[in-house]
C-alpha positions in Angstrom: 0.2 -0.1 0.0 1.7 3.3 -0.8 2.9 6.0 1.8 0.7 9.3 1.7 3.7 11.3 0.7 4.0 8.3 -2.4 0.4 9.1 -3.4 0.8 12.9 -3.1 4.4 12.7 -5.0 2.2 10.8 -7.6 -1.2 13.2 -7.8 1.0 16.1 -8.2 3.2 14.6 -11.1 0.5 13.2 -13.0 -1.0 16.8 -12.9 1.4 18.4 -14.1 2.2 16.1 -16.5 -1.9 16.5 -17.6 -1.2 20.3 -17.2 1.8 20.1 -19.5 -0.1 18.8 -22.2 -1.8 22.2 -22.2 0.7 23.6 -24.1 0.9 25.2 -27.0 4.7 26.6 -26.7 8.0 25.5 -28.3 8.8 26.4 -24.3 9.8 24.2 -22.4 8.0 24.1 -18.7 11.6 25.0 -17.3 11.8 28.8 -19.5 7.8 29.1 -19.2 8.7 28.7 -15.4 11.7 31.0 -15.4 9.5 33.8 -17.4 6.4 33.4 -15.0 9.7 33.9 -11.8 10.5 36.9 -13.4 7.2 38.5 -13.9 6.7 37.2 -10.4 10.1 39.3 -9.7 10.4 42.3 -12.0 14.2 43.4 -13.4 16.3 41.0 -11.0 20.0 39.1 -11.1 20.3 36.2 -13.2 21.2 34.7 -9.4 18.4 35.8 -7.5 16.3 34.0 -10.8 18.6 31.3 -10.4 18.0 30.8 -6.5 14.2 31.0 -6.9 14.2 28.1 -9.5 16.5 26.0 -6.7 18.6 26.1 -9.9 22.4 26.2 -10.7 23.4 30.1 -12.1 25.2 28.6 -15.4 21.7 26.7 -16.1 19.9 29.8 -15.1 22.5 32.0 -17.7 22.3 29.4 -20.6 18.2 29.6 -20.0 17.9 32.8 -20.3 20.4 33.3 -23.3 18.0 31.1 -25.4 15.3 33.4 -23.6 17.0 36.3 -25.1 17.8 35.0 -28.4 14.0 34.5 -28.6 12.8 37.9 -27.3 11.1 36.9 -24.5 13.3 38.6 -22.2 15.8 41.4 -22.3 18.5 42.9 -20.0 20.0 45.5 -19.4 23.1 47.2 -17.0 22.9 46.3 -13.5 22.1 50.6 -11.4 24.7 50.0 -9.3 27.1 47.2 -10.0 28.9 47.2 -13.3 29.1 43.7 -13.0 25.9 42.2 -13.0 22.7 42.9 -15.9 19.3 42.8 -14.7 16.6 40.7 -16.9 12.6 41.1 -17.2 10.3 39.4 -19.2 9.5 41.6 -22.6 6.2 42.0 -23.9 6.1 39.3 -25.8 7.5 36.7 -22.7 4.2 38.7 -21.0 2.2 38.0 -24.3 3.6 34.5 -24.6 3.3 33.7 -21.0 -0.4 34.7 -20.7 -1.2 32.6 -23.1 0.6 30.1 -22.0 -1.4 30.5 -18.6 -4.8 31.4 -19.5 -4.9 27.9 -21.5 -3.7 25.9 -19.0 -6.2 27.1 -16.1 -9.1 26.7 -18.7 -8.6 23.6 -18.6 -8.2 23.5 -15.1 -11.0 25.3 -14.3 -13.7 23.2 -16.6 -12.2 20.2 -14.5 -12.2 22.3 -11.0 -15.8 22.9 -11.8 -16.6 19.1 -12.2 -16.1 19.0 -8.4 -18.2 19.4 -5.5 -18.5 22.4 -3.5 -16.2 20.9 -0.4 -13.4 19.4 -2.6 -13.1 22.1 -4.4 -13.1 23.3 -0.5 -10.4 21.1 0.4 -8.3 22.0 -2.7 -8.3 25.5 -1.8 -6.5 24.5 1.5 -4.7 22.3 -0.2 -2.9 25.0 -2.6 -1.9 27.4 0.4 0.0 23.5 1.7 1.5 23.2 -1.6 2.5 26.3 -2.4 4.5 25.6 1.0 5.9 22.6 0.7 7.3 24.1 -2.8 9.0 26.7 -1.0 10.3 25.3 1.6 
């Protein structure tokens, strides 16, 4: 019999896979995640993005280079530290991110409508808990 952690891990992985299937972009899930992080943080350093995404700085540098080449992020000199750059989501990046989120959210909204009020309340509470787990 699976443990609670095994059941939760499997359920989250399956839901994540299903949400990824709603994508209509050539971007990887990691690239979309970085765009989302930049959208939340605003102009920031690659190191801050790496920390938030919990990956090594060289990985973020490569990903930001690809996103920049595709016109999805912009780079500008850091105002106080000449060794740093600030990266942010471009207008095109915001458009792509908004479209991807809308598609995913529309699918999920449809699925949630099929649940009863108690189930939706449980998921609202679980969402906060899952967010805390993800940030730990």
